[in-house]
Every structure is written in C-alpha cells, then in structure tokens.
C-alpha positions, 0 to 999 in steps of 0.5 A: 873035875878040877879041884875048886875052893868050894870042894873044901866046904862041900862036906859041911854043906852036905852034912847041914842039908842032911840035918836041915832043910835050908842052908846059906853058902857064901863063896867068893867069885871063882870058888866054883859054887855055881857048877859044883854044888848041884852035882854034889847033891845028886847022890844024897839019899834025900835027893831023889828028884830034880835039882833046880838051880836058879840063875839071874840071867839067860846067858849065865843059865846056859853057860852053867848047864853047859859047863856042868855037862862038859865036866860030866862028859855029857851033852847038855840036856841029859843029866844037866839041862837048862830052861830059859824063856826062848831056849830049853834043853832038858829031858826026862833024864835031867837031874839038874835044871838051870833056869832063870828066876822068872821061870821058877816063879811061874813053875812054883805058881803052877805047882806049889808043892814042886812035885819031883823037886828035891832042892832049889838053889838060889844063885847070886841072891845078892843081886836082889832081883824081884824074881829072886826075892819073890821066888825065895819067899814062895819057896819058903812059904811052900817049904813051911806049909807043903814041903818040909823036906824041900831043900833050899840053898841061898848062894852068893859071892857077896852075901849078908849071910846073917840076914839070909840065915835069919830069914831061913829059920836060922839056917847054917852059913857055910863060907868058902874061900875063893881062888885067889889070884893077884889083881892090880887096880889102875885108876885112869880117871876121865875128864867130864867132857870126854864121852864114855865110849871115847875113854873106854876105847882109849883104855882098851887100846892101852890095855891091848898094847901094854897087857897080855891076855883077853880084855873085858870092857864093861859099858852101861848099855848096847848103844855104848857098846856099839859106839865103843866098837866104832871108836876102837878102830881097826884091830890086829888080825889076832884080836877077835872082838865080841859083844856080850849083852842080852840082845845078841843070839845065844851062839854069839854069847857062847863065843864071847864066853869060850876060849879064844882060838889058837894065836888069837886074843879076845876083846869082849865089850859087855854090859853088866850081864858079865858081872857075875856067874860067868867065867870068860876064858882067857880074860885077864884085863878088865876095863870098867867104865864105872857106869851101869844102866838100871831100870827105875820105875816111875810110879807117878807115870806108871812106867819103867825107864832106864837110867845110867848111873854110877855102878855100886862098890859091890858091882865094880868089885865083881867086875874087877874080879873077872880079870883074876878068875884064872890068873893074875889080872889087872883092872883099869878103872875110869875114875879117880881112886878117891871116888870109889868110896863115894860109890853106893855100897850096893845096888838097891833091891829091885823090890824097892823100886820096881813095878810090883804088879806081877808080884801082887797078882802072883801073890794073890793067886798064891793065896796071899792078898797082901804080899807083905805077909810073905817072908822078905828081906825087904818088904815091898813098899805100901805105896807101890803095892797100892799103885799095883793093885789099882792097875791090876783092878783096872785090867780086870785081874783083881777084884776090889778086895784084892782077890784074883779074878778068873781073868787075873788067873789066866793073865798070871799063867803067862810068863810075862808081865801082867800088861802083856799077858792081859793083852794076849788073853783079850786078843784071843777074845777079839780073834787077833791072838796070833798078832798079839803074840807076835807083838808080845815077842817084839816087846819082850825081845829088843832088836827083833825086826830092828830098833825102829820105833814103829812096831808095825815096821819091826813086825814086817821086818821080823817076819822076813828075818831068817836068823836063829833069834828070829826063828826062836821068837816065832817059836815063842809066839807060837807057844804063847798062842797054843797056851792061850787058846783053850784046850782040854788040858787047861786044868793042869797045874792048878794054883795054890788056891785050887783055882789055877785053871784058865778062863774058858771061852764062855767066861765073861769078857773083861769090860769093853771087849765083848762088843768088839768080838764080832765087829772088828774091821778087817786087817791087822792092827798091831796098835790095838794089841799095844793099846790093850796092854797099855791103855793108859799110854794110848795117846792122841797127837796135840801138835801139828808136827806130831812132836807132842802127845797127850796120853789117856793116863794124863802124861805128855809124851814126845816124838821125833817129828821126822818119825813116820809115826808123827803123821798118825792121829792116834798112837798106841805107845808101848815104851817110853823113856825120860821124865814122866812129864815129857817122856820120849816115845821109844816104840809105838804103833798107829791106831785108828780112831774108830778102833779106839772108840770100839776098843774102849767104849766102856771107858769113854765118858761123857763129861759135862763141864762148866767153866767160869771165865774171869775175863768175861764174868760168864760161864761156858757150859761144855759137853765133852767125850773123854777117854781118860785125859784125852778129849775126843770131842766137845761142844756147847751144852744146852742142857747144862744143869742151872744149879751147876752153872750157878755154882760155877758163877759163885765159885768164880766170885769166890776165886776172882773177887767181886769186881765183875758184879754190876755194882752201880746202885749197890756201890752207892749203898756200900759207900754210904754203909762204910760212912755209917760204920756198917761193914760191907767191904769186899772181905766181908762180902766174900766171907758171907758170899753164900748168904746173899749172892746165890738167889741172884744167880738163878737162871743166869750165865753171866754176872753182868746179867744180874739186876743192879736193883736186886743186888742192892736189895740183897745187900740190904737184906744181908745187913738187916732193917736196923742197919739200913735205918742207921745208914739212912740216918747217918748217911742219907743218899740225897741232899735236898736243896732250899730250892727243893731239888734233890741231889745224890751224895757221893760218899766215895769221893776223895774229898769226902761226902760230895754234892754237885748242884747249881749255886742258885739252889742254895740261895737263902742258906746261911749255914753249911749243910752237914751229914753224919753224927759228927756233922761232917760238912758236905763238899759242895761242888757248885755249878753254873746254870749250864752245869759248869763248875764254878766253886767247891767249898766246905764253908758256904757262909764264907763263900757268900761273904768272900769270893761270891762277889767276884764269881757273881760279877763274872756270871752276870756277864755269861748268864744275864737271864739268871739271878746273881744277887749281891747277898745270896744268903738273903735271896730266895733259892731258885732254879729258874730265870729272872723272867720265869720268877717274875711270871711266877710272882716272885 
C-alpha cells in the first residue's frame, strides 16, 4: 500500500479508539482517509465485527470499495464490499462495507443495536446531508443507550472539528496533513451575456491547448454537461470525453474515474458529484463554472425544486483541489478573483432546507416523537417539523400525537421517501404493486425510459430497454415488490420501539383504499400510483389548451400545451420545478376521473357555499363537490340554510356598504334625523348593523326584496321613541299649506329643507314658514297650476311685495281660469279654479 499522509496519524487514531468510543478525523483532500482508515481498524482487538464506511454518493462508495480491494489484492465483495441502492457487492467474508448514508439509516432503523458491527465511519460529514446528520444522531443515540462499545468516527477534509468533538462527548480530534502539490488558480471571468456552457467550452479548449494532463470541468447539471459537450466540437483522437453524473451507469462512471489509456488524454464533464471522495486519475486541470445545482424545499408548496446558484467557497476549494491530487495542477475559474470573497462560505446544512417527512417518520419509529430531542449540530426547524407532521398524518403514517401507525412503520421499512413508500404499501392493497414498484423506480432513477414528462411513455420505453441500468432498475422493482408483499419473515428487523413488523394483509387499509380493492377497472394506471404518492399534486386542467392546471393542494401548475399530457382532463403530477405559484410540470401521468372519484372517495367533500354578489345585492347558494382545491361539480343549492344566506347578506353589507338597500322612505327618515341632530349616518349604521338589519333578512336572498317600510321601522326602533319624537318636532316630514294640502319636506336638498307646492296654496300667508329649533326658512319651490316651476324663495312676504305682480301678470295669460290676485297675502288660499270657488260660495 502506498504511503499516504493519513498513515502518519493512524497510530494516534488507533490509540484514541482503544481508549474511547468516538473520534474526529480532519484530513485534507488527498490524505487518504477514505481508503486507509477502515483497513487499519480491522486488526484492532475491539474490532471483531464489520466496519461500515458511509459515503455521500453511490459512485464514491463503489470507488472507495474498489480501491481498498485493489490495494489488498482482492476482488470487490470479499474483505471489502459495498452496498448502494441499485448495486450490492459483499459476502459473508466482508469486513468493510462502504454504503451510502441513506442505506445506513435504514439499516440502523431495522437493527438499532447494529449487531455484528464494530465501527461506523462517517466520511465527508462536512457536506451536511440530511442522511449523514440523521445517521450520526441515531448512531450516537444507539451508542449511548445500547452499544457503548460501538466506535464512531466523523471524518472530513473541511471539518469544524471542535463542533463535532463536542457533539460526540468530547471526542479527540486527530488532524492529518495533506499531500501537497502546487496549485495555480487562474481567473478567467465570464461576461453575463455568455451562456455558461459556451464559457466552459471555451475554457476547456484553452486548457487542452495550453496544459498537459487530463481536464475535469464542473458544471451545475446534466443539461449543461450535454450542451457543453456539443459546444466543444470535434476532439483529437487522443482525447477521450467522459460524462460523470448520477444518471449514467456504473460502468461509465468507472471509466471516468480510471486512468486514461495509453497515448490518451481524459476530459471529464462532471456535476458536483466529483467534488469530494473521488480521485480522478490523470487529472491536473480543473475548469470550474462556479455554479451548483441544489435541491431547495419549498415548504409552502410542499415540493423540492432544483435551483442553480453560486457554489460555496468550500465547494470551489474542493473542486480546485481535484487538479492537485496527484501532481502540480491548475484550476481555471470562470469568475473574477475579487468575487471569491463574495461566495457563501459553506453550503447550508440540508436539515435546514429539506423536506423533513422522512426524518420525522424515522424518528417516530426510532421511539422519539420529537426529532429535536436527538443530538444534532443544527436542530431541525420547528416549522419544518410541523409541516412534515401534517403530511405524514395525511398519509396515515402518524397518529395525532406523533406516534407511528402500523401503516407508518410499513412505509418506513422501504428505502425511499415516505410518499413513494406509501404508494407501494397502498398499491399492494389495490392489487397493482408491480406497476407501483416500476413507477417508484422511474421516479427515483432519472433517465430510465428517457426524459419524457409522460411517465406512461417512459414506462413503456423502459420495459423495452436492455441496458445494464435498465436491468438494474427492473431488479430493484422486483426487490421492492418482494419486500412489500407479506411473507412469513416480515417480523425480522424490529424497530427500536419493538414494533418494526410490517402490516399484515388483514390490517385495516388507510382511508379511501378499502372500497377500491375489489372494484378497480382493468388495465394499468400509472397515474393512480402517482396520485397515491402525491395526492396534493393531483391536478385538473383549467385551460382549454392544457397549459394551466389547478392541484388539489391549491397550487397552480404549468404544462407545455404541445405535450400529449395537455390533452388529459386529469393528471397525477410527480415532479414540478419553479415557483410555487406556477411551477412547471416535469413528470406526470394521466388519470381518469372515475379513478380519482374511487381512489379519493373519502377525501371528496360536499361543500355548501353562499356568495354575496355586490353587483346585484343577491346571495347565490351553491352546492359543490370538492377534492381539496379542485371543484368537481357545482349547482344551485335549493336546500341552503336560510340562516347562512342571511349571514351572507349581512356580511355583504358589512363589506360593501349600505348603498344596495332599498332606502326610499328610510332615506327620508335619515335626512330628517340628520337635520334634527340624530345620528343615522352610514358609519353609525354599519357599526350597529347587527342591531337593526338581521330581522329584515329572514327569508330573503336579495337586498332589494326588503320591505322599505320595514326598513324605516327598523331604523325607528334603533333610535328609540324619544329620538323619533325629537325628529318629528324638529324636522316634521310634511308641510301643511294654508289651503290644507300636505307636502313632503326634502331635508336632503342642496339648498336646505325644501317644499314644492302650487303658489295658490299659500295665498293668505303673510309670514314665511320655518322648521327646526333655529326657525330655518323652508325653501319654497312654487309652481303653476300645471306643476311648472315659477319661483323659488326663502322670503315669501318679500316675493308677494316684489316680483309677484310680474309673475301674476304672466300667469293670468296662461292660466286665466285660476285666481291671480293683486294682493295674495290677503287672498284666500285655494287649489281650485275661479269658477269652482264661485260654486263653492267663495
């Protein structure tokens, strides 16, 4: 085995683990910690069992196991093996198993004592993945309560050793020097208008021209890798292009890591998967885009979306270090040197931003209802825990107090997110487990069956594919089917609470499933499987072109109208990307309306709604059937509750004001009250709405159906008897003329209290009439016998003495049959003609 820097501190580590159960190792890239520490522990007296080495990625796990086996001169799977989600190579002779963090969490959940395990090494813990943090928390809990002899080692190149030492009960920190090779940083910058793939391609061509050795370029995602490969153009025969990301098969990943062939030069286009844990033989040039794509959980939308953002200082340091792992290297950076200080120092811990449903369910099964009670570097946020608890309760995985249900334990047994595990468990009840397992693999493994948004099409293509990755996916689906189906061995691997057995076929089904078990229509329905996993994303088309969709959870989704999916009425949506209010559908499957009705029968609610329309002043009573935010059907509700209708009318008045009421007579009362100093203003009436309006609304659906007289009476009752008498005294409703006729007084007139009447009715009146305590003169609007205005006055005696003679002269010509005396103040009032007065003896 070649001498590595880590070998210099291995004696210190071995001594520490003989005395204590935990240690922290800080070793820079290239020190050899990943492949040297585990083999060094095998021969220790306390190490009688297996060593588990946790790796953050499948590709790194395989590479580490293969490297240790190579150094030992053995095939992989003998002393050194690995276990990843779709690939396992280990045997009864295996002493060191490299496994991904998620698989370790599942293993310790099934066996909290970790029987047969002597040590667990947590590699690259600085990446702060959720599974890494959770796995360490569970291991520390198990070490304290069940296995004080279990050795735990936290390892990283860029580690805050003091924090981990404190978390691990004051564990000693062993620091190793790195293998130092000169590294030159060259800042190329990038204009904002240049696409990242163009800039990377240009930098790669320069590196191939000006530098020796292999080239490793970091790009944010698979799409950028593909576009960069196109932009680079033709390469010399001696240059071999490799793509390195999680979606390519293991064989292609191994070729990217392995040394180049004779007279060949390697060019690797990679995502952040190559930042840590891997040594790419022959690489001495790194081209760094400075970007990373990370999952960000949108809690309001209940979905995880990928965002492209600037890489952290820690990440770009790791990337640059790839160039100097084996010899002097150079790193080309596509940003200005001064911008490095502005990069975030570290990637944020995943636990602060992730969907915590898996964590919460796993904690509950572990026996801790509140995940925050475990030991964390950064405790999970309370809001995220609350949101996860609500989702798991909806899936039937948790009870109200946070305890796991039998269904929840069964869900947690499967090595996948709770949504997908719930889908498999429920699909088994529906007799469609095989199909659901295939759908689960499609969702977990990007690229199987292509990248089409239609999961039905992807499934059909995948079934015809014959590559290693396609076969591995089918094998995984079969394993999940065998695991989910009841068997005599389901009791193996009990949880810490002693209730780790899966639900038996006789267990009560979760809500909405029992009625379907014997009534499903024939034929495969991928959409039903997806809907089981993502009931909140079940979506109904709401635009004719299929571009706009509304989900049961209330979020709006967008779809390319050219997609065949746009023709469906319903979609079971699996993946979305973008803002929560208008996320783009990435993958979905059609689902029939009848299947929606059957699958979610228990969640479909009949809702009676009454809505006030301010334009008409009416209430519409509607009966709706709804699945969450989706309206399935609606129609008039003849049996609407009258009290609810009255309440809607009342609330309509409260919100939109009083103008829609049929005031008429009541309006006169209000203007008289205002003149008399009694407050019946809009503000007062709205403030006291509950005192006077409700009795008038009984049996009504429209405000204009209210009885105007009843409205007046309601206002009179509101102000009381004394105020009514005050209004009648100060602001009488009518004026009685000397001729005995009565005329309404308009207290709302712009000129003041106004009365309109024929001038003859005022004959004999020598004083001007007034109203109110201050004897306010009435505005007299005087008309001819035909009702046409002839004069308006606030001074009747002055009118008699002044312009009357001219008015009378004109009126005698127009209305000769009516009296027009020279002295109206001394004449008898009348509403009759001169002949009628003569017949009456006047």
